[in-house]
MIPARO-795169 format. One record per residue (C-alpha): x, z, y; residue number from 1; residue in three letters. Coordinates in Angstrom, 1 decimal, decimal comma. Each point is the difference from the previous one (the first is absolute). Layout:
<atoms>
       u       w       v  num  residuo
       X       Z       Y  NUM      ALA
...
</atoms>
This chain:
<atoms>
       u       w       v  num  residuo
    29,0   132,3    24,2    1      MET
     1,3     1,1    -3,4    2      THR
     0,9     3,7    -0,4    3      SER
     3,7     0,6    -0,8    4      ARG
     0,9     2,7    -2,5    5      ILE
     3,7     0,9    -0,4    6      GLY
     1,4     0,8    -3,4    7      VAL
     3,3     1,9     0,0    8      ILE
     2,8    -0,7    -2,5    9      THR
     2,6     2,8    -0,6   10      PHE
     2,9    -0,4    -2,5   11      PRO
    -1,7     0,8    -3,3   12      GLY
    -3,5    -1,0     1,0   13      THR
    -1,8    -1,7    -2,9   14      LEU
    -3,5    -0,8     1,2   15      ASP
     0,4    -1,6     3,4   16      ASP
    -0,8    -3,5    -1,3   17      ARG
    -3,1     1,3    -1,8   18      ASP
    -1,1     1,8     3,2   19      THR
     0,5    -3,1     2,1   20      GLN
    -2,1    -2,0    -2,4   21      ARG
    -2,8     2,6     0,1   22      ALA
     0,1    -0,2     3,8   23      VAL
    -0,4    -3,8    -0,2   24      ARG
    -2,8     0,2    -2,6   25      VAL
    -1,9     2,2     2,4   26      ALA
     0,3    -2,6     2,7   27      GLY
     2,8     1,4     2,3   28      ALA
     3,5    -1,2     0,7   29      GLU
     2,7     1,9    -1,9   30      ALA
     3,2     0,5     2,1   31      VAL
     3,1     1,1    -1,8   32      PRO
     1,9     2,8     1,7   33      LEU
     3,6     1,0    -0,8   34      TRP
     1,0     3,7     0,0   35      HIS
     2,9    -0,5     2,4   36      ARG
    -2,1    -1,6     2,7   37      ASP
    -1,8     2,2     2,6   38      LYS
    -2,1    -3,0     1,1   39      ASP
    -3,4     0,0    -1,7   40      LEU
    -0,6    -3,7     1,1   41      LYS
    -3,3     0,8     1,8   42      GLN
    -1,8     0,9    -3,2   43      VAL
    -3,4     1,8     0,1   44      ASP
     0,5     2,3    -2,9   45      ALA
     2,8     0,9    -2,5   46      VAL
     0,2     0,5    -3,7   47      VAL
     2,8     2,0    -1,7   48      LEU
     0,0    -1,4    -3,6   49      PRO
     1,0     1,5    -3,2   50      GLY
     3,4     0,1    -1,8   51      GLY
     3,1     2,1     0,0   52      PHE
     1,4    -0,2     3,5   53      SER
     3,7     0,7     0,0   54      TYR
    -0,3     0,9    -3,7   55      GLY
    -2,0     3,1     0,9   56      ASP
     3,3     1,8     0,5   57      TYR
    -0,3     3,5     1,5   58      LEU
    -3,8    -0,1    -0,2   59      ARG
    -2,4    -2,9    -0,3   60      ALA
    -0,4    -1,5     3,5   61      GLY
     2,5     2,4     1,6   62      ALA
     2,6    -2,6     1,0   63      ILE
    -2,6    -2,7     1,1   64      SER
    -1,4     2,5     2,4   65      ARG
     3,1    -0,6     2,1   66      PHE
    -0,1    -3,8    -0,1   67      SER
    -0,1    -1,6     3,5   68      PRO
    -3,4    -1,6    -0,6   69      VAL
    -1,5     3,5    -0,7   70      MET
     0,9     1,1     3,5   71      GLU
    -2,4    -2,6     1,4   72      THR
    -2,6     0,6    -2,8   73      VAL
    -0,1     3,7     0,8   74      ILE
    -0,4    -0,6     3,7   75      GLU
    -2,7    -2,6    -0,5   76      GLN
    -1,9     2,0    -2,7   77      ALA
    -0,2     2,9     2,4   78      ARG
    -1,4    -2,4     2,6   79      ALA
    -2,7    -1,1    -2,4   80      GLY
     1,4    -3,0    -1,9   81      MET
    -1,5    -0,1    -3,6   82      PRO
     2,7     0,8    -2,6   83      VAL
    -0,5     0,0    -3,8   84      LEU
     2,5     1,5    -2,4   85      GLY
    -0,2    -1,0    -3,7   86      ILE
     1,8     2,1    -2,6   87      CYS
     3,6     0,0     1,4   88      ASN
    -1,6    -0,7     3,4   89      GLY
    -2,1     3,2    -0,4   90      PHE
     3,2     1,9    -0,7   91      GLN
     1,6    -1,5     3,1   92      VAL
    -3,0     1,1     2,1   93      LEU
     0,3     3,6    -1,1   94      THR
     3,8    -0,1     0,7   95      GLU
    -0,8    -1,2     3,6   96      THR
    -2,7     2,7     0,3   97      HIS
    -2,6    -2,6     1,0   98      LEU
    -1,8     1,5    -3,0   99      LEU
     0,3     3,7    -1,1  100      PRO
     1,3     1,2    -3,4  101      GLY
     2,6    -1,4    -2,3  102      ALA
     0,4    -2,0    -3,2  103      MET
     1,8     1,5    -3,0  104      LEU
     0,9    -1,1    -3,5  105      ARG
    -3,0    -0,4    -2,4  106      ASN
    -0,7     3,2    -1,7  107      ASN
     0,6    -1,6    -3,4  108      HIS
     3,3    -1,4     1,2  109      LEU
    -0,8    -3,5    -1,2  110      HIS
    -0,6    -3,3     1,8  111      PHE
    -3,7    -0,9    -0,4  112      ILE
    -1,6    -3,5     0,2  113      CYS
    -3,7    -0,5    -0,6  114      ARG
    -3,3    -1,0     1,6  115      ASP
    -1,3     3,0     1,8  116      GLN
    -3,5     0,9     1,0  117      LYS
    -0,4     1,5     3,5  118      LEU
    -2,9     1,4     2,1  119      ARG
    -0,1    -1,1     3,6  120      VAL
    -0,4     3,3     2,0  121      GLU
     0,4    -1,4     3,5  122      ASN
    -1,5    -3,4     0,8  123      ALA
     0,5     0,3     3,8  124      GLU
     3,7    -0,7     0,4  125      THR
     1,5    -3,3     1,2  126      SER
     0,8    -0,9    -3,6  127      TRP
    -3,0     1,2    -1,9  128      THR
    -3,1    -1,1     2,0  129      SER
    -1,0    -2,7    -2,5  130      ASP
    -0,5     2,7    -2,6  131      TYR
    -2,8     2,6    -0,3  132      ALA
     0,6     3,7    -0,1  133      SER
    -0,1     1,1    -3,6  134      GLY
     0,6    -3,6    -1,3  135      GLN
     2,1    -0,2    -3,2  136      GLU
     2,7    -2,6    -0,2  137      ILE
     2,8    -0,9    -2,5  138      SER
     3,4    -1,2     1,2  139      ILE
     3,5     0,1    -1,6  140      PRO
     2,2     3,1     0,2  141      LEU
     3,8     0,0    -0,6  142      LYS
     2,3     2,8     1,1  143      ASN
     2,3     2,8    -1,1  144      ILE
     0,0     1,9     3,3  145      ASP
    -3,8     0,0     0,5  146      GLY
    -0,9     3,7     0,1  147      ARG
    -1,5     0,8     3,3  148      TYR
     0,6     3,6     1,2  149      VAL
    -0,6     2,1     3,1  150      ALA
    -0,5     3,6     0,8  151      ASP
    -3,5     1,5    -0,4  152      GLU
    -0,6     0,0     3,8  153      ARG
     0,7    -3,7     0,2  154      THR
    -2,1    -0,8    -3,0  155      LEU
    -2,9     2,0     1,4  156      ASP
     0,4    -1,8     3,4  157      MET
    -0,1    -3,4    -1,7  158      LEU
    -3,1     0,9    -1,9  159      GLU
    -1,8     1,5     3,0  160      ALA
     0,8    -3,0     2,2  161      GLU
    -0,9    -2,6    -2,6  162      GLY
     3,5    -1,3    -0,1  163      ARG
     0,2    -0,3    -3,8  164      VAL
    -0,5    -3,8    -0,2  165      ALA
     0,1    -0,4    -3,8  166      PHE
    -0,1     2,3    -3,0  167      ARG
     1,0    -0,7    -3,6  168      TYR
    -2,7    -0,3    -2,6  169      LEU
     0,1     0,2    -3,8  170      ASP
     3,2     2,0    -0,1  171      GLY
     2,7     0,9     2,5  172      ASN
     2,9    -2,3    -0,8  173      PRO
     2,8     1,8     1,7  174      ASN
    -1,0     3,6     0,9  175      GLY
    -1,0    -0,7     3,6  176      SER
    -1,6     3,1     1,5  177      LEU
    -3,8    -0,1     0,1  178      ARG
     0,1    -3,5    -1,6  179      ASP
     1,0    -1,5     3,3  180      ILE
     0,9    -3,7    -0,3  181      ALA
     0,1    -0,9     3,7  182      GLY
    -0,5     1,6     3,5  183      ILE
    -0,4    -1,0     3,6  184      THR
     1,1     1,3     3,3  185      ASN
    -2,4     1,6     2,4  186      GLU
    -0,6    -3,3     1,9  187      ALA
    -0,7    -2,0    -3,1  188      GLY
     2,5    -2,8     0,8  189      ASN
     2,8     1,2    -2,4  190      VAL
    -0,9     0,1    -3,7  191      VAL
     2,3     0,6    -3,0  192      GLY
    -0,8    -0,2    -3,7  193      LEU
     2,0    -0,2    -3,3  194      MET
    -2,0    -2,7    -1,9  195      PRO
     0,5    -3,7     0,9  196      HIS
    -3,0    -1,8     1,5  197      PRO
     2,1    -3,1     0,5  198      GLU
     0,1    -0,5    -3,8  199      HIS
    -3,8    -0,2    -0,2  200      ALA
    -1,1    -2,7     2,5  201      VAL
    -0,6    -3,0    -2,3  202      GLU
    -1,9    -0,1    -3,3  203      PRO
     2,7    -1,9    -1,9  204      LEU
     2,8     2,5     0,5  205      ILE
     0,6     3,8    -0,1  206      GLY
    -3,0     1,9    -1,2  207      THR
    -2,2    -3,2    -0,1  208      GLY
    -2,1     1,6     2,7  209      ARG
     0,1    -0,2     3,8  210      THR
    -0,5     3,7     0,8  211      ASP
     3,1     0,1     2,2  212      GLY
    -1,0    -2,8     2,3  213      LEU
    -2,1     2,3     2,1  214      GLY
     3,1     1,5     1,6  215      PHE
     1,0    -3,3     1,4  216      PHE
    -3,5    -1,2     1,0  217      THR
    -0,6     3,4     1,7  218      SER
     3,0    -0,3     2,3  219      ILE
    -0,9    -3,6     0,7  220      LEU
    -3,5     1,0     1,2  221      LYS
     1,5     2,9     2,0  222      LYS
     2,4    -2,3     1,8  223      LEU
    -2,6    -2,7     0,6  224      VAL
    -2,5     2,6     1,5  225      ASN
     2,7     1,9     2,0  226      ALA
</atoms>
């Protein structure tokens, strides 16, 4: 039976189609989910893709947090459903408090778009098990509200519990504290990151590499072995 991975579309979402394609390339069924619907259509996992949901008014992800679909996502994530937030999706996850901290405007106040090198810090989450701890990967990055911040106590907790999932290498692109590019919740089923793995799953597009495919094959193996 094919695993079903839901991809949510909010008004202003840009990367839902790319994410659906990445899901299919990995071998799962991509299920489109609309922000106004509470029904998750019996999916096994959910991805919140990148973009500028609701135009990033108020704060990035602040309005999407109250979409009807997110009520169900929050409930299911707390019950163990795997959830991945990419870029704007990461922002939404911090707004819901499924992940700690917040995302602020880049410290240089400019939109940035480039291939970004990352180090995998935690290869034991639902979305990173196909990587090795310490592995270096390169995937696209594009954001203007990508600066991850949290108080020192929270940062120390994330470090101590191994919940920093990814760290920027070769220069911090947005001023994120401690070079944090992505984090996970305590259970490892919820992961958020600013760079875009869905743009690096086929050799002919994006970076010309497939470094991002591991996110989608990781969750597929997790679901198959569950």
